[in-house]
C-alpha positions in Angstrom: 24.9 -12.9 -7.8 27.9 -13.3 -5.4 27.5 -9.6 -4.4 23.8 -10.1 -3.6 24.6 -13.2 -1.6 27.1 -11.3 0.6 24.7 -8.4 1.0 21.7 -10.4 2.1 23.4 -13.4 3.6 26.3 -11.9 5.5 26.1 -8.2 6.2 25.1 -7.1 9.7 21.3 -7.1 10.1 21.0 -3.6 11.5 23.0 -2.0 8.7 21.4 -4.2 6.0 17.9 -3.4 7.2 18.6 0.3 7.2 20.2 0.0 3.7 17.2 -1.8 2.3 14.5 0.0 4.3 15.6 3.6 4.1 15.0 3.8 0.3 11.8 1.9 0.7 10.6 4.1 3.4 11.4 7.3 1.4 9.7 5.8 -1.6 6.6 4.8 0.3 6.6 8.1 2.2 6.8 10.1 -1.0 4.1 8.0 -2.6 1.8 8.7 0.3 2.8 12.4 0.1 1.5 12.8 -3.4 -1.8 11.4 -2.4 -1.8 14.0 0.4 -0.7 16.7 -2.1 -3.7 15.8 -4.4 -6.1 16.1 -1.6 -4.6 19.4 -0.4 -4.7 21.1 -3.7 -8.2 19.8 -4.5 -9.4 20.9 -1.0 -8.3 24.5 -1.6 -8.9 24.5 -5.4 -12.2 22.7 -5.6 -13.6 22.4 -2.0 -15.2 19.8 0.1 -17.2 18.1 -2.8 -13.8 17.7 -4.6 -12.3 15.9 -1.6 -15.4 13.8 -1.3 -15.1 12.9 -5.0 -11.5 11.7 -4.6 -12.5 9.7 -1.5 -15.1 7.9 -3.6 -12.6 7.0 -6.4 -9.9 6.0 -3.8 -11.3 2.4 -3.5 -10.8 1.9 -7.2 -7.2 3.0 -7.0 -6.9 0.7 -4.0 -8.2 -2.3 -5.9 -5.8 -1.7 -8.8 -2.9 -1.3 -6.2 -3.9 -4.4 -4.4 -3.9 -6.5 -7.5 -0.5 -5.0 -8.6 0.9 -5.7 -5.2 -0.4 -9.2 -5.2 1.5 -10.0 -8.3 4.6 -7.9 -7.4 5.0 -9.0 -3.7 4.1 -12.7 -4.6 6.7 -12.6 -7.4 9.3 -10.9 -5.3 9.0 -13.4 -2.4 9.7 -16.3 -4.8 12.6 -14.3 -6.6 14.2 -13.5 -3.2 14.2 -17.2 -2.2 15.3 -18.5 -5.6 18.3 -16.1 -5.5 19.0 -17.3 -1.9 19.0 -20.8 -3.3 21.4 -19.7 -6.2 18.7 -20.4 -8.9 18.9 -17.3 -11.0 17.3 -18.9 -14.1 14.2 -19.8 -12.1 14.1 -16.3 -10.7 14.1 -14.9 -14.3 11.2 -17.2 -15.2 9.3 -15.7 -12.3 10.1 -12.2 -13.5 8.7 -13.0 -17.0 5.5 -14.4 -15.5 5.1 -11.3 -13.3 5.4 -9.0 -16.4 2.9 -10.9 -18.4 0.4 -11.1 -15.5 0.6 -7.4 -14.7 0.2 -6.3 -18.3 -2.9 -8.6 -18.7 -4.4 -7.3 -15.5 -3.7 -3.7 -16.3 -5.4 -3.9 -19.7 -8.4 -5.8 -18.4 -8.9 -3.5 -15.4 -8.7 -0.4 -17.7 -11.4 -1.7 -20.0 -13.7 -2.9 -17.3 -13.2 0.2 -15.1 -14.1 2.6 -18.0 -17.2 0.6 -18.9 -18.6 0.3 -15.4 -17.3 3.4 -13.7 -20.7 5.0 -13.0 -22.3 1.9 -11.2 -18.9 1.4 -9.4 -18.9 4.9 -7.9 -22.6 4.6 -6.9 -21.8 1.2 -5.3 -18.8 2.8 -3.6 -21.0 5.4 -1.9 -21.3 8.4 -4.3 -24.2 10.6 -3.4 -26.0 12.6 -6.0 -23.9 15.7 -5.3 -20.6 13.8 -5.3 -21.1 11.6 -8.4 -20.3 14.3 -11.0 -16.9 15.3 -9.5 -16.1 11.5 -8.9 -16.7 10.7 -12.6 -14.6 13.6 -13.7 -11.7 12.5 -11.6 -12.2 8.7 -11.9 -12.3 8.4 -15.7 -8.9 9.9 -16.1 -7.4 7.9 -13.2 -8.7 4.6 -14.6 -7.1 5.4 -18.1 -3.7 5.2 -16.4 -4.2 1.8 -14.7 -1.6 0.0 -16.7 1.1 2.5 -15.9 0.3 2.5 -12.2 -0.1 -1.3 -11.9 3.2 -2.0 -13.7 5.2 0.5 -11.7 3.9 -0.9 -8.4 4.6 -4.6 -9.3 8.0 -4.0 -10.8 9.1 -2.0 -7.8 8.8 -5.0 -5.6 10.8 -7.1 -8.0 13.6 -4.5 -8.1 13.7 -4.5 -4.2 13.8 -8.3 -4.2 17.1 -8.1 -6.1 18.5 -6.0 -3.2 18.4 -2.8 -5.3 16.4 -0.7 -2.8 17.8 2.6 -4.0 16.6 2.0 -7.5 13.2 0.9 -6.2 13.0 4.2 -4.3 14.0 6.2 -7.3 11.2 4.7 -9.4 8.7 5.8 -6.8 10.3 9.2 -6.4 10.1 10.1 -10.1 6.3 9.8 -10.2 5.7 11.4 -6.8 7.9 14.5 -7.4 6.5 15.1 -10.9 2.9 14.8 -9.6 3.6 17.3 -6.8 4.9 19.7 -9.5 2.1 19.2 -12.0 -0.8 19.4 -9.5 -0.8 23.1 -8.8 0.0 23.9 -12.5 -3.0 21.9 -13.8 -5.4 22.8 -11.0 -4.6 26.5 -10.5 -2.8 27.7 -13.6 -4.8 25.8 -16.3 -7.9 25.8 -14.0 -8.7 22.2 -14.8 -10.0 21.4 -11.2 -10.4 17.7 -10.4 -9.5 16.7 -14.0 -6.2 18.6 -13.5 -5.3 16.6 -10.4 -6.1 13.3 -12.3 -4.0 14.3 -15.3 -1.1 15.2 -13.0 -1.3 11.8 -11.5 -1.4 9.6 -14.6 1.3 11.6 -16.4 3.5 11.0 -13.4 2.6 7.3 -13.4 3.4 7.1 -17.1 7.0 8.5 -16.5 7.6 5.9 -13.7 6.3 3.2 -16.0 8.8 4.2 -18.8 11.7 4.2 -16.3 10.8 0.8 -14.9 10.8 -0.7 -18.5 14.2 1.0 -19.1 15.6 -0.5 -15.8 14.9 -4.1 -16.8 16.0 -3.6 -20.4 19.4 -2.2 -19.3 22.2 -4.6 -18.9 23.9 -2.4 -16.3 21.1 -2.1 -13.7 19.1 -5.2 -13.2 20.5 -8.5 -11.9 17.7 -10.3 -13.7 17.1 -10.3 -17.4 13.8 -10.4 -19.3 13.8 -13.2 -21.8 11.0 -13.5 -24.4 10.5 -17.3 -23.7 10.0 -16.5 -19.9 6.9 -14.3 -20.7 4.9 -17.5 -21.3 2.8 -18.1 -18.3 3.8 -21.2 -16.3 0.9 -22.4 -14.1 3.1 -23.6 -11.3 4.7 -20.1 -11.1 1.3 -18.3 -11.4 -0.2 -20.4 -8.7 2.7 -19.7 -6.3 2.6 -16.0 -7.1 -1.1 -15.8 -6.4 -0.9 -17.9 -3.3 1.8 -15.7 -1.8 0.5 -12.4 -3.1 -3.1 -12.9 -2.0 -2.2 -11.7 1.5 -1.2 -8.3 0.1 -4.2 -8.3 -2.1 -6.5 -8.9 0.9 -4.8 -6.3 3.0 -5.1 -3.6 0.3 -8.4 -4.7 -1.1 -9.8 -4.8 2.4 -8.8 -1.2 2.7 -11.0 -0.6 -0.4 -13.9 -2.6 1.0 -13.5 -0.8 4.3 -13.6 2.6 2.5 -16.8 1.5 0.6 -18.6 0.3 3.8 -17.5 3.5 5.7 -18.6 5.8 2.8 -22.1 4.2 2.8 -22.3 4.4 6.6 -21.1 8.1 6.6 -23.6 9.0 3.9 -26.4 7.8 6.1 -25.1 9.3 9.5 -23.0 12.3 8.4 -23.5 13.2 4.7 -21.0 14.6 2.2 -18.9 16.5 4.9 -18.4 13.2 6.8 -17.3 11.4 3.6 -14.8 14.2 2.8 -13.6 14.2 6.5 -12.8 10.4 6.3 -11.1 11.0 2.9 -8.7 13.4 4.6 -8.2 11.1 7.6 -7.6 8.1 5.5 -4.8 9.9 3.6 -3.2 11.1 6.9 -3.3 7.5 8.2 -1.8 6.2 4.9 0.9 8.9 5.2 2.1 7.7 8.6 1.6 4.0 7.8 3.7 4.0 4.6 7.1 4.3 6.3 6.2 1.2 8.4 5.4 -0.7 5.2 8.8 0.6 4.0 10.5 -1.2 7.0 8.7 -4.3 6.2 9.5 -4.1 2.5 13.2 -3.8 3.6 12.8 -6.7 5.9 11.2 -9.1 3.4 14.2 -9.7 1.1 16.4 -10.4 4.1 14.0 -12.9 5.6 13.1 -14.4 2.3 16.8 -14.9 1.3 17.9 -16.2 4.6 14.9 -18.4 5.0 15.9 -20.0 1.6 19.5 -20.3 2.8 18.2 -21.8 6.1 19.9 -19.2 8.3 17.4 -19.0 11.3 19.4 -16.5 13.3 19.4 -13.8 10.6 15.7 -14.5 9.9 14.8 -13.9 13.6 17.1 -10.9 14.0 15.6 -9.2 10.9 12.0 -9.7 12.2 12.8 -8.7 15.7 14.6 -5.5 14.7 11.8 -4.6 12.3 9.2 -4.9 15.1 11.1 -2.6 17.4 11.5 0.1 14.7 7.8 -0.1 13.5 6.6 0.0 17.1 8.5 3.2 17.8 7.3 4.7 14.5 3.6 3.9 15.3 4.1 5.5 18.9 5.5 8.7 17.3 2.7 8.8 14.8 0.1 8.4 17.6 1.6 11.3 19.6 1.8 13.7 16.6 -1.6 12.9 15.2 -3.3 13.2 18.7 -1.6 16.6 19.6 -1.7 18.2 16.2 -5.0 16.8 14.7 -6.6 20.2 14.3 -3.5 21.7 12.6 -3.3 18.8 10.1 -7.0 19.2 9.2 -6.4 22.9 8.5 -3.8 22.0 5.8 -6.6 20.3 3.7 -9.5 22.7 4.2 -10.9 25.8 5.8 -14.4 24.4 6.1 -15.3 24.8 9.8 -17.5 21.7 9.9 -14.8 19.5 8.4 -12.2 20.9 10.7 -14.3 20.2 13.9 -15.4 16.7 12.8 -11.9 15.7 11.5 -10.1 16.7 14.7 -12.6 14.8 16.9 -12.6 11.7 14.7 -8.8 11.5 14.3 -8.3 11.5 18.0 -10.7 8.6 18.4 -9.5 6.5 15.5 -5.8 6.5 16.6 -6.3 5.4 20.3 -4.6 2.1 19.6 -2.5 3.2 16.6 0.7 2.2 18.4 -0.2 -1.5 18.0 0.1 -1.3 14.2 3.8 -2.0 14.1 3.3 -5.6 15.2 0.5 -6.1 12.8 2.3 -5.1 9.7 5.5 -7.0 10.7 3.5 -10.2 11.4 1.9 -10.3 8.0 5.1 -9.4 6.3 7.2 -12.1 7.9 4.8 -14.9 6.9 4.7 -13.5 3.3 8.6 -13.5 3.1 8.8 -17.0 4.3 6.3 -18.3 1.7 3.6 -19.0 4.4 0.7 -18.0 2.2 -2.3 -18.9 4.5 -0.8 -17.5 7.7 0.0 -14.2 5.9 -3.5 -14.1 4.5 -5.1 -14.4 7.9 -2.7 -11.9 9.5 -3.4 -9.5 6.6 -7.1 -9.9 7.1 -7.3 -9.5 10.8 -7.6 -5.7 11.3 -9.7 -4.6 8.3 -11.7 -7.6 7.2 -12.2 -9.7 10.4 -12.6 -6.9 12.9 -13.1 -3.4 11.4 -15.7 -3.9 8.7 -18.2 -5.8 10.9 -17.6 -3.2 13.7 -18.3 -0.3 11.3 -21.6 -1.9 10.3 -22.6 -2.7 13.9 -21.5 0.2 16.2 -23.3 3.1 14.4 -26.6 1.4 15.4 -25.6 2.3 19.0 -23.4 5.3 18.7 -24.5 6.8 15.4 -21.7 8.7 13.6 -19.2 8.2 16.5 -19.8 4.4 16.0 -17.7 4.6 12.8 -14.9 6.2 14.7 -15.1 3.8 17.7 -14.7 0.8 15.4 -11.1 1.6 14.6 -9.5 1.4 18.1 -11.6 -1.7 19.0 -10.4 -3.4 15.7 -6.8 -2.4 16.4 -6.7 -3.8 19.9 -8.4 -7.0 18.9 -5.9 -7.5 16.0 -3.0 -6.7 18.3 -3.9 -9.6 20.7 -4.0 -12.1 17.9 -0.8 -10.8 16.2 1.2 -10.9 19.5 0.3 -14.6 20.0 1.2 -15.5 16.4 4.5 -13.6 16.5 5.7 -15.2 19.7 4.7 -18.7 18.4 6.4 -18.1 15.1 9.7 -17.0 16.6 9.9 -20.4 18.4 8.8 -22.4 15.2 11.4 -20.7 12.9 14.3 -22.3 14.7 12.7 -25.8 14.6 11.6 -25.5 11.0 15.0 -24.4 9.6 16.8 -26.9 11.7 
């Protein structure tokens, strides 16, 4: 406990942010990489319909991830602050409740997902030609829901302890294994989309086993799992959900966005347009994940020092995180704009997909450099336990601005309207985020004083 207090409460912010963020960035980067690898191998092994099938299933994975992150990030925010307040027993109660909640969610989601998979995929935009591949891939992916959800939630708790390297390792295990298994199952065993799905859930199962080992071990985790803490305490559950709902909204809105876009693309562009967005969505996730890694490294610092009432360290951590994520978003913009065509060729040789993907990517990323501020603003409110503010900031880009624009603009610009919606939403969300950020940096000093 004393070691953690010195780490989060005393070490130089720049060094500490790097120490916590670097493993988180690597872990998130690799996690995004194995989504890319799935799509690359499917694109070359199955074709455009295979990519489109994965794109249709993706919202289901996003819903599972959003619920897992809701519990994991909500719990980790409380745990960080309880450790900052030197209340370890209360932090262990939160851990027990997180485990019970995520196991319950995992089991329920698996059962419901397998029962309702076909109507879900149709609702998510599956056309007649895409439905078969989507069912083949989706049934297997849903069967691994418990493993995926538990690993995602537990990863945030591990990071809340200040053990960023171990959090990174739990993500690396699954990602590296998936990358190895994908070509074996798809090309050697000739299992196609089913092979990609089996590679994914086997990898998630291995990560799941390792996470359980971590918390069971007396040498790794600062926190202990006690049987009596597994009983749900409503005041803890309510706080976890209140704080985690912002993460849920951010990720679930990504799922809702994909559903709306898939339906719109089916009308204005067909299967190739759906597959194209499936590729672009993974590219955007790939460059966004390192930014979320910075925010995940920032949150334990902000949460701990907010609990310890150290306003200077809170403001330093937020300000430095903003500078880094802004630079990262600028670099991502330049690379995606210049090399859009090259990136598309990695996924497919289909000429229609290549042309459409290059054109769409360059429109979508026009205001991509504003995303650093958006992710930091939502993350800082979450770390400080400001549930409603975090919820609003997390909803800005995709729920409040992007989804309505995707519905409206195609009436005027047809297929291009879908792509135009992204820069308009990014710029609008940036304006609001900048105002909230400047306001909050003033209020932090007053509140903690």
